[in-house]
mmCIF file as Biopython writes it, N, C-alpha, C and O atoms, coordinates in Angstrom:
data_model
#
loop_
_atom_site.group_PDB
_atom_site.id
_atom_site.type_symbol
_atom_site.label_atom_id
_atom_site.label_alt_id
_atom_site.label_comp_id
_atom_site.label_asym_id
_atom_site.label_entity_id
_atom_site.label_seq_id
_atom_site.pdbx_PDB_ins_code
_atom_site.Cartn_x
_atom_site.Cartn_y
_atom_site.Cartn_z
_atom_site.occupancy
_atom_site.B_iso_or_equiv
_atom_site.auth_seq_id
_atom_site.auth_asym_id
_atom_site.pdbx_PDB_model_num
ATOM 1   N N  . MET A ? 1  ? 11.065  49.065 -70.452 1.0 0.0 1  A 1 
ATOM 2   C CA . MET A ? 1  ? 12.266  48.736 -69.688 1.0 0.0 1  A 1 
ATOM 3   C C  . MET A ? 1  ? 12.484  47.217 -69.688 1.0 0.0 1  A 1 
ATOM 4   O O  . MET A ? 1  ? 11.594  46.448 -69.325 1.0 0.0 1  A 1 
ATOM 5   N N  . LYS A ? 2  ? 13.669  46.810 -70.098 1.0 0.0 2  A 1 
ATOM 6   C CA . LYS A ? 2  ? 13.959  45.373 -70.168 1.0 0.0 2  A 1 
ATOM 7   C C  . LYS A ? 2  ? 14.733  44.953 -68.919 1.0 0.0 2  A 1 
ATOM 8   O O  . LYS A ? 2  ? 15.806  45.484 -68.632 1.0 0.0 2  A 1 
ATOM 9   N N  . LEU A ? 3  ? 14.178  44.004 -68.190 1.0 0.0 3  A 1 
ATOM 10  C CA . LEU A ? 3  ? 14.862  43.522 -66.990 1.0 0.0 3  A 1 
ATOM 11  C C  . LEU A ? 3  ? 15.961  42.536 -67.383 1.0 0.0 3  A 1 
ATOM 12  O O  . LEU A ? 3  ? 15.790  41.723 -68.291 1.0 0.0 3  A 1 
ATOM 13  N N  . ASN A ? 4  ? 17.083  42.624 -66.685 1.0 0.0 4  A 1 
ATOM 14  C CA . ASN A ? 4  ? 18.136  41.650 -66.973 1.0 0.0 4  A 1 
ATOM 15  C C  . ASN A ? 4  ? 17.867  40.373 -66.187 1.0 0.0 4  A 1 
ATOM 16  O O  . ASN A ? 4  ? 16.917  40.313 -65.406 1.0 0.0 4  A 1 
ATOM 17  N N  . ASP A ? 5  ? 18.697  39.350 -66.387 1.0 0.0 5  A 1 
ATOM 18  C CA . ASP A ? 5  ? 18.483  38.057 -65.736 1.0 0.0 5  A 1 
ATOM 19  C C  . ASP A ? 5  ? 18.422  38.181 -64.219 1.0 0.0 5  A 1 
ATOM 20  O O  . ASP A ? 5  ? 17.621  37.513 -63.566 1.0 0.0 5  A 1 
ATOM 21  N N  . LYS A ? 6  ? 19.269  39.033 -63.668 1.0 0.0 6  A 1 
ATOM 22  C CA . LYS A ? 6  ? 19.324  39.158 -62.211 1.0 0.0 6  A 1 
ATOM 23  C C  . LYS A ? 6  ? 17.967  39.580 -61.648 1.0 0.0 6  A 1 
ATOM 24  O O  . LYS A ? 6  ? 17.498  39.021 -60.657 1.0 0.0 6  A 1 
ATOM 25  N N  . HIS A ? 7  ? 17.340  40.572 -62.289 1.0 0.0 7  A 1 
ATOM 26  C CA . HIS A ? 7  ? 16.047  41.039 -61.805 1.0 0.0 7  A 1 
ATOM 27  C C  . HIS A ? 7  ? 14.973  39.971 -61.979 1.0 0.0 7  A 1 
ATOM 28  O O  . HIS A ? 7  ? 14.131  39.775 -61.102 1.0 0.0 7  A 1 
ATOM 29  N N  . ARG A ? 8  ? 15.009  39.285 -63.113 1.0 0.0 8  A 1 
ATOM 30  C CA . ARG A ? 8  ? 13.991  38.268 -63.365 1.0 0.0 8  A 1 
ATOM 31  C C  . ARG A ? 8  ? 14.086  37.168 -62.299 1.0 0.0 8  A 1 
ATOM 32  O O  . ARG A ? 8  ? 13.064  36.679 -61.816 1.0 0.0 8  A 1 
ATOM 33  N N  . ILE A ? 9  ? 15.312  36.785 -61.936 1.0 0.0 9  A 1 
ATOM 34  C CA . ILE A ? 9  ? 15.510  35.746 -60.931 1.0 0.0 9  A 1 
ATOM 35  C C  . ILE A ? 9  ? 14.970  36.205 -59.579 1.0 0.0 9  A 1 
ATOM 36  O O  . ILE A ? 9  ? 14.302  35.447 -58.875 1.0 0.0 9  A 1 
ATOM 37  N N  . VAL A ? 10 ? 15.265  37.436 -59.233 1.0 0.0 10 A 1 
ATOM 38  C CA . VAL A ? 10 ? 14.840  37.944 -57.928 1.0 0.0 10 A 1 
ATOM 39  C C  . VAL A ? 10 ? 13.318  37.990 -57.835 1.0 0.0 10 A 1 
ATOM 40  O O  . VAL A ? 10 ? 12.746  37.569 -56.830 1.0 0.0 10 A 1 
ATOM 41  N N  . PHE A ? 11 ? 12.661  38.498 -58.874 1.0 0.0 11 A 1 
ATOM 42  C CA . PHE A ? 11 ? 11.220  38.671 -58.798 1.0 0.0 11 A 1 
ATOM 43  C C  . PHE A ? 11 ? 10.447  37.392 -59.084 1.0 0.0 11 A 1 
ATOM 44  O O  . PHE A ? 11 ? 9.417   37.138 -58.460 1.0 0.0 11 A 1 
ATOM 45  N N  . ALA A ? 12 ? 10.933  36.588 -60.017 1.0 0.0 12 A 1 
ATOM 46  C CA . ALA A ? 12 ? 10.186  35.398 -60.405 1.0 0.0 12 A 1 
ATOM 47  C C  . ALA A ? 12 ? 10.641  34.162 -59.648 1.0 0.0 12 A 1 
ATOM 48  O O  . ALA A ? 12 ? 9.914   33.170 -59.606 1.0 0.0 12 A 1 
ATOM 49  N N  . GLY A ? 13 ? 11.831  34.196 -59.047 1.0 0.0 13 A 1 
ATOM 50  C CA . GLY A ? 13 ? 12.371  33.022 -58.390 1.0 0.0 13 A 1 
ATOM 51  C C  . GLY A ? 13 ? 12.512  31.909 -59.407 1.0 0.0 13 A 1 
ATOM 52  O O  . GLY A ? 13 ? 12.195  30.754 -59.121 1.0 0.0 13 A 1 
ATOM 53  N N  . ASP A ? 14 ? 12.985  32.253 -60.593 1.0 0.0 14 A 1 
ATOM 54  C CA . ASP A ? 14 ? 13.053  31.341 -61.729 1.0 0.0 14 A 1 
ATOM 55  C C  . ASP A ? 14 ? 13.806  30.054 -61.393 1.0 0.0 14 A 1 
ATOM 56  O O  . ASP A ? 14 ? 15.026  30.088 -61.229 1.0 0.0 14 A 1 
ATOM 57  N N  . PRO A ? 15 ? 13.103  28.912 -61.286 1.0 0.0 15 A 1 
ATOM 58  C CA . PRO A ? 15 ? 13.750  27.665 -60.905 1.0 0.0 15 A 1 
ATOM 59  C C  . PRO A ? 15 ? 14.636  27.075 -61.998 1.0 0.0 15 A 1 
ATOM 60  O O  . PRO A ? 15 ? 15.349  26.101 -61.753 1.0 0.0 15 A 1 
ATOM 61  N N  . ALA A ? 16 ? 14.602  27.650 -63.201 1.0 0.0 16 A 1 
ATOM 62  C CA . ALA A ? 16 ? 15.407  27.130 -64.294 1.0 0.0 16 A 1 
ATOM 63  C C  . ALA A ? 16 ? 16.880  27.522 -64.151 1.0 0.0 16 A 1 
ATOM 64  O O  . ALA A ? 16 ? 17.731  27.003 -64.873 1.0 0.0 16 A 1 
ATOM 65  N N  . THR A ? 17 ? 17.180  28.423 -63.233 1.0 0.0 17 A 1 
ATOM 66  C CA . THR A ? 17 ? 18.569  28.850 -63.050 1.0 0.0 17 A 1 
ATOM 67  C C  . THR A ? 17 ? 19.042  28.504 -61.643 1.0 0.0 17 A 1 
ATOM 68  O O  . THR A ? 17 ? 18.232  28.332 -60.733 1.0 0.0 17 A 1 
ATOM 69  N N  . ASP A ? 18 ? 20.354  28.404 -61.472 1.0 0.0 18 A 1 
ATOM 70  C CA . ASP A ? 18 ? 20.910  28.076 -60.155 1.0 0.0 18 A 1 
ATOM 71  C C  . ASP A ? 18 ? 20.512  29.120 -59.121 1.0 0.0 18 A 1 
ATOM 72  O O  . ASP A ? 18 ? 20.128  28.780 -58.002 1.0 0.0 18 A 1 
ATOM 73  N N  . ALA A ? 19 ? 20.607  30.401 -59.502 1.0 0.0 19 A 1 
ATOM 74  C CA . ALA A ? 19 ? 20.256  31.464 -58.571 1.0 0.0 19 A 1 
ATOM 75  C C  . ALA A ? 19 ? 18.777  31.369 -58.215 1.0 0.0 19 A 1 
ATOM 76  O O  . ALA A ? 19 ? 18.391  31.627 -57.074 1.0 0.0 19 A 1 
ATOM 77  N N  . GLY A ? 20 ? 17.952  31.000 -59.188 1.0 0.0 20 A 1 
ATOM 78  C CA . GLY A ? 20 ? 16.521  30.843 -58.942 1.0 0.0 20 A 1 
ATOM 79  C C  . GLY A ? 20 ? 16.266  29.729 -57.945 1.0 0.0 20 A 1 
ATOM 80  O O  . GLY A ? 20 ? 15.395  29.845 -57.083 1.0 0.0 20 A 1 
ATOM 81  N N  . LYS A ? 21 ? 17.041  28.629 -58.064 1.0 0.0 21 A 1 
ATOM 82  C CA . LYS A ? 21 ? 16.867  27.517 -57.125 1.0 0.0 21 A 1 
ATOM 83  C C  . LYS A ? 21 ? 17.176  27.967 -55.708 1.0 0.0 21 A 1 
ATOM 84  O O  . LYS A ? 21 ? 16.564  27.495 -54.750 1.0 0.0 21 A 1 
ATOM 85  N N  . ASN A ? 22 ? 18.138  28.892 -55.577 1.0 0.0 22 A 1 
ATOM 86  C CA . ASN A ? 22 ? 18.503  29.370 -54.245 1.0 0.0 22 A 1 
ATOM 87  C C  . ASN A ? 22 ? 17.455  30.315 -53.677 1.0 0.0 22 A 1 
ATOM 88  O O  . ASN A ? 22 ? 17.214  30.317 -52.470 1.0 0.0 22 A 1 
ATOM 89  N N  . THR A ? 23 ? 16.828  31.119 -54.532 1.0 0.0 23 A 1 
ATOM 90  C CA . THR A ? 23 ? 15.897  32.134 -54.021 1.0 0.0 23 A 1 
ATOM 91  C C  . THR A ? 23 ? 14.470  31.618 -53.901 1.0 0.0 23 A 1 
ATOM 92  O O  . THR A ? 23 ? 13.709  32.113 -53.069 1.0 0.0 23 A 1 
ATOM 93  N N  . THR A ? 24 ? 14.088  30.632 -54.716 1.0 0.0 24 A 1 
ATOM 94  C CA . THR A ? 24 ? 12.694  30.191 -54.734 1.0 0.0 24 A 1 
ATOM 95  C C  . THR A ? 24 ? 12.169  29.740 -53.375 1.0 0.0 24 A 1 
ATOM 96  O O  . THR A ? 24 ? 11.087  30.178 -52.985 1.0 0.0 24 A 1 
ATOM 97  N N  . PRO A ? 25 ? 12.876  28.888 -52.634 1.0 0.0 25 A 1 
ATOM 98  C CA . PRO A ? 25 ? 12.342  28.456 -51.341 1.0 0.0 25 A 1 
ATOM 99  C C  . PRO A ? 25 ? 12.135  29.633 -50.384 1.0 0.0 25 A 1 
ATOM 100 O O  . PRO A ? 25 ? 11.165  29.652 -49.626 1.0 0.0 25 A 1 
ATOM 101 N N  . ASP A ? 26 ? 13.042  30.614 -50.415 1.0 0.0 26 A 1 
ATOM 102 C CA . ASP A ? 26 ? 12.895  31.769 -49.534 1.0 0.0 26 A 1 
ATOM 103 C C  . ASP A ? 26 ? 11.647  32.572 -49.900 1.0 0.0 26 A 1 
ATOM 104 O O  . ASP A ? 26 ? 10.889  32.989 -49.024 1.0 0.0 26 A 1 
ATOM 105 N N  . LEU A ? 27 ? 11.442  32.784 -51.200 1.0 0.0 27 A 1 
ATOM 106 C CA . LEU A ? 27 ? 10.274  33.550 -51.633 1.0 0.0 27 A 1 
ATOM 107 C C  . LEU A ? 27 ? 8.994   32.813 -51.277 1.0 0.0 27 A 1 
ATOM 108 O O  . LEU A ? 27 ? 8.030   33.421 -50.812 1.0 0.0 27 A 1 
ATOM 109 N N  . LEU A ? 28 ? 8.983   31.491 -51.497 1.0 0.0 28 A 1 
ATOM 110 C CA . LEU A ? 28 ? 7.790   30.709 -51.176 1.0 0.0 28 A 1 
ATOM 111 C C  . LEU A ? 28 ? 7.544   30.713 -49.673 1.0 0.0 28 A 1 
ATOM 112 O O  . LEU A ? 28 ? 6.410   30.872 -49.219 1.0 0.0 28 A 1 
ATOM 113 N N  . GLY A ? 29 ? 8.612   30.536 -48.909 1.0 0.0 29 A 1 
ATOM 114 C CA . GLY A ? 29 ? 8.483   30.530 -47.451 1.0 0.0 29 A 1 
ATOM 115 C C  . GLY A ? 29 ? 7.899   31.843 -46.959 1.0 0.0 29 A 1 
ATOM 116 O O  . GLY A ? 29 ? 7.003   31.858 -46.115 1.0 0.0 29 A 1 
ATOM 117 N N  . TYR A ? 30 ? 8.412   32.940 -47.491 1.0 0.0 30 A 1 
ATOM 118 C CA . TYR A ? 30 ? 7.897   34.247 -47.082 1.0 0.0 30 A 1 
ATOM 119 C C  . TYR A ? 30 ? 6.429   34.369 -47.481 1.0 0.0 30 A 1 
ATOM 120 O O  . TYR A ? 30 ? 5.615   34.891 -46.718 1.0 0.0 30 A 1 
ATOM 121 N N  . GLY A ? 31 ? 6.096   33.890 -48.669 1.0 0.0 31 A 1 
ATOM 122 C CA . GLY A ? 31 ? 4.715   33.961 -49.148 1.0 0.0 31 A 1 
ATOM 123 C C  . GLY A ? 31 ? 3.770   33.208 -48.224 1.0 0.0 31 A 1 
ATOM 124 O O  . GLY A ? 31 ? 2.689   33.697 -47.894 1.0 0.0 31 A 1 
ATOM 125 N N  . TYR A ? 32 ? 4.188   32.002 -47.804 1.0 0.0 32 A 1 
ATOM 126 C CA . TYR A ? 32 ? 3.331   31.203 -46.927 1.0 0.0 32 A 1 
ATOM 127 C C  . TYR A ? 32 ? 3.187   31.857 -45.556 1.0 0.0 32 A 1 
ATOM 128 O O  . TYR A ? 32 ? 2.099   31.864 -44.979 1.0 0.0 32 A 1 
ATOM 129 N N  . ILE A ? 33 ? 4.281   32.405 -45.037 1.0 0.0 33 A 1 
ATOM 130 C CA . ILE A ? 33 ? 4.221   33.082 -43.738 1.0 0.0 33 A 1 
ATOM 131 C C  . ILE A ? 33 ? 3.259   34.271 -43.835 1.0 0.0 33 A 1 
ATOM 132 O O  . ILE A ? 33 ? 2.447   34.507 -42.941 1.0 0.0 33 A 1 
ATOM 133 N N  . ARG A ? 34 ? 3.371   35.011 -44.940 1.0 0.0 34 A 1 
ATOM 134 C CA . ARG A ? 34 ? 2.513   36.177 -45.149 1.0 0.0 34 A 1 
ATOM 135 C C  . ARG A ? 34 ? 1.042   35.749 -45.235 1.0 0.0 34 A 1 
ATOM 136 O O  . ARG A ? 34 ? 0.173   36.382 -44.635 1.0 0.0 34 A 1 
ATOM 137 N N  . LEU A ? 35 ? 0.766   34.669 -45.985 1.0 0.0 35 A 1 
ATOM 138 C CA . LEU A ? 35 ? -0.610  34.183 -46.116 1.0 0.0 35 A 1 
ATOM 139 C C  . LEU A ? 35 ? -1.169  33.777 -44.756 1.0 0.0 35 A 1 
ATOM 140 O O  . LEU A ? 35 ? -2.310  34.095 -44.421 1.0 0.0 35 A 1 
ATOM 141 N N  . ALA A ? 36 ? -0.351  33.072 -43.978 1.0 0.0 36 A 1 
ATOM 142 C CA . ALA A ? 36 ? -0.804  32.621 -42.662 1.0 0.0 36 A 1 
ATOM 143 C C  . ALA A ? 36 ? -1.108  33.822 -41.769 1.0 0.0 36 A 1 
ATOM 144 O O  . ALA A ? 36 ? -2.096  33.827 -41.035 1.0 0.0 36 A 1 
ATOM 145 N N  . TYR A ? 37 ? -0.251  34.835 -41.839 1.0 0.0 37 A 1 
ATOM 146 C CA . TYR A ? 37 ? -0.449  36.032 -41.025 1.0 0.0 37 A 1 
ATOM 147 C C  . TYR A ? 37 ? -1.744  36.741 -41.413 1.0 0.0 37 A 1 
ATOM 148 O O  . TYR A ? 37 ? -2.530  37.130 -40.550 1.0 0.0 37 A 1 
ATOM 149 N N  . VAL A ? 38 ? -1.958  36.907 -42.719 1.0 0.0 38 A 1 
ATOM 150 C CA . VAL A ? 38 ? -3.173  37.579 -43.201 1.0 0.0 38 A 1 
ATOM 151 C C  . VAL A ? 38 ? -4.413  36.783 -42.797 1.0 0.0 38 A 1 
ATOM 152 O O  . VAL A ? 38 ? -5.419  37.356 -42.378 1.0 0.0 38 A 1 
ATOM 153 N N  . ALA A ? 39 ? -4.332  35.456 -42.927 1.0 0.0 39 A 1 
ATOM 154 C CA . ALA A ? 39 ? -5.477  34.613 -42.559 1.0 0.0 39 A 1 
ATOM 155 C C  . ALA A ? 39 ? -5.786  34.757 -41.076 1.0 0.0 39 A 1 
ATOM 156 O O  . ALA A ? 39 ? -6.951  34.819 -40.684 1.0 0.0 39 A 1 
ATOM 157 N N  . LEU A ? 40 ? -4.748  34.809 -40.252 1.0 0.0 40 A 1 
ATOM 158 C CA . LEU A ? 40 ? -4.935  34.965 -38.815 1.0 0.0 40 A 1 
ATOM 159 C C  . LEU A ? 40 ? -5.608  36.303 -38.505 1.0 0.0 40 A 1 
ATOM 160 O O  . LEU A ? 40 ? -6.522  36.371 -37.683 1.0 0.0 40 A 1 
ATOM 161 N N  . ARG A ? 41 ? -5.151  37.360 -39.166 1.0 0.0 41 A 1 
ATOM 162 C CA . ARG A ? 41 ? -5.727  38.688 -38.946 1.0 0.0 41 A 1 
ATOM 163 C C  . ARG A ? 41 ? -7.210  38.699 -39.352 1.0 0.0 41 A 1 
ATOM 164 O O  . ARG A ? 41 ? -8.046  39.274 -38.655 1.0 0.0 41 A 1 
ATOM 165 N N  . GLN A ? 42 ? -7.525  38.055 -40.489 1.0 0.0 42 A 1 
ATOM 166 C CA . GLN A ? 42 ? -8.914  38.002 -40.952 1.0 0.0 42 A 1 
ATOM 167 C C  . GLN A ? 42 ? -9.774  37.255 -39.943 1.0 0.0 42 A 1 
ATOM 168 O O  . GLN A ? 42 ? -10.908 37.648 -39.672 1.0 0.0 42 A 1 
ATOM 169 N N  . LYS A ? 43 ? -9.231  36.182 -39.392 1.0 0.0 43 A 1 
ATOM 170 C CA . LYS A ? 43 ? -9.951  35.370 -38.415 1.0 0.0 43 A 1 
ATOM 171 C C  . LYS A ? 43 ? -10.271 36.209 -37.174 1.0 0.0 43 A 1 
ATOM 172 O O  . LYS A ? 43 ? -11.383 36.161 -36.648 1.0 0.0 43 A 1 
ATOM 173 N N  . GLU A ? 44 ? -9.284  36.973 -36.719 1.0 0.0 44 A 1 
ATOM 174 C CA . GLU A ? 44 ? -9.489  37.834 -35.549 1.0 0.0 44 A 1 
ATOM 175 C C  . GLU A ? 44 ? -10.567 38.885 -35.833 1.0 0.0 44 A 1 
ATOM 176 O O  . GLU A ? 44 ? -11.419 39.156 -34.986 1.0 0.0 44 A 1 
ATOM 177 N N  . LYS A ? 45 ? -10.520 39.473 -37.037 1.0 0.0 45 A 1 
ATOM 178 C CA . LYS A ? 45 ? -11.519 40.476 -37.405 1.0 0.0 45 A 1 
ATOM 179 C C  . LYS A ? 45 ? -12.910 39.847 -37.421 1.0 0.0 45 A 1 
ATOM 180 O O  . LYS A ? 45 ? -13.874 40.442 -36.939 1.0 0.0 45 A 1 
ATOM 181 N N  . GLY A ? 46 ? -13.008 38.635 -37.982 1.0 0.0 46 A 1 
ATOM 182 C CA . GLY A ? 46 ? -14.288 37.941 -38.050 1.0 0.0 46 A 1 
ATOM 183 C C  . GLY A ? 46 ? -14.832 37.652 -36.665 1.0 0.0 46 A 1 
ATOM 184 O O  . GLY A ? 46 ? -16.028 37.812 -36.421 1.0 0.0 46 A 1 
ATOM 185 N N  . ARG A ? 47 ? -13.956 37.223 -35.744 1.0 0.0 47 A 1 
ATOM 186 C CA . ARG A ? 47 ? -14.371 36.906 -34.382 1.0 0.0 47 A 1 
ATOM 187 C C  . ARG A ? 47 ? -14.865 38.173 -33.678 1.0 0.0 47 A 1 
ATOM 188 O O  . ARG A ? 47 ? -15.865 38.152 -32.961 1.0 0.0 47 A 1 
ATOM 189 N N  . ALA A ? 48 ? -14.147 39.271 -33.899 1.0 0.0 48 A 1 
ATOM 190 C CA . ALA A ? 48 ? -14.531 40.543 -33.287 1.0 0.0 48 A 1 
ATOM 191 C C  . ALA A ? 48 ? -15.903 40.989 -33.810 1.0 0.0 48 A 1 
ATOM 192 O O  . ALA A ? 48 ? -16.722 41.505 -33.050 1.0 0.0 48 A 1 
ATOM 193 N N  . ALA A ? 49 ? -16.146 40.788 -35.110 1.0 0.0 49 A 1 
ATOM 194 C CA . ALA A ? 49 ? -17.409 41.188 -35.707 1.0 0.0 49 A 1 
ATOM 195 C C  . ALA A ? 49 ? -18.559 40.344 -35.155 1.0 0.0 49 A 1 
ATOM 196 O O  . ALA A ? 49 ? -19.667 40.846 -34.966 1.0 0.0 49 A 1 
ATOM 197 N N  . MET A ? 50 ? -18.290 39.051 -34.897 1.0 0.0 50 A 1 
ATOM 198 C CA . MET A ? 50 ? -19.342 38.174 -34.367 1.0 0.0 50 A 1 
ATOM 199 C C  . MET A ? 50 ? -19.713 38.565 -32.935 1.0 0.0 50 A 1 
ATOM 200 O O  . MET A ? 50 ? -20.875 38.463 -32.540 1.0 0.0 50 A 1 
ATOM 201 N N  . LEU A ? 51 ? -18.729 39.008 -32.168 1.0 0.0 51 A 1 
ATOM 202 C CA . LEU A ? 51 ? -18.978 39.363 -30.768 1.0 0.0 51 A 1 
ATOM 203 C C  . LEU A ? 51 ? -19.821 40.631 -30.635 1.0 0.0 51 A 1 
ATOM 204 O O  . LEU A ? 51 ? -20.530 40.803 -29.644 1.0 0.0 51 A 1 
ATOM 205 N N  . GLU A ? 52 ? -19.747 41.515 -31.626 1.0 0.0 52 A 1 
ATOM 206 C CA . GLU A ? 52 ? -20.487 42.781 -31.536 1.0 0.0 52 A 1 
ATOM 207 C C  . GLU A ? 52 ? -21.993 42.566 -31.663 1.0 0.0 52 A 1 
ATOM 208 O O  . GLU A ? 52 ? -22.760 43.527 -31.609 1.0 0.0 52 A 1 
#
């Protein structure tokens, strides 16, 4: 299956295109928020394990 430009921009956040420039910061922002959330959850799990 060959993805067209629209799909490539959405998934890759291709900065070489105007649409990519618009989507890249949003994708990165979401990625960082997600990483922070996962890290926080891991920290809580670790703290709970230490208390046991």
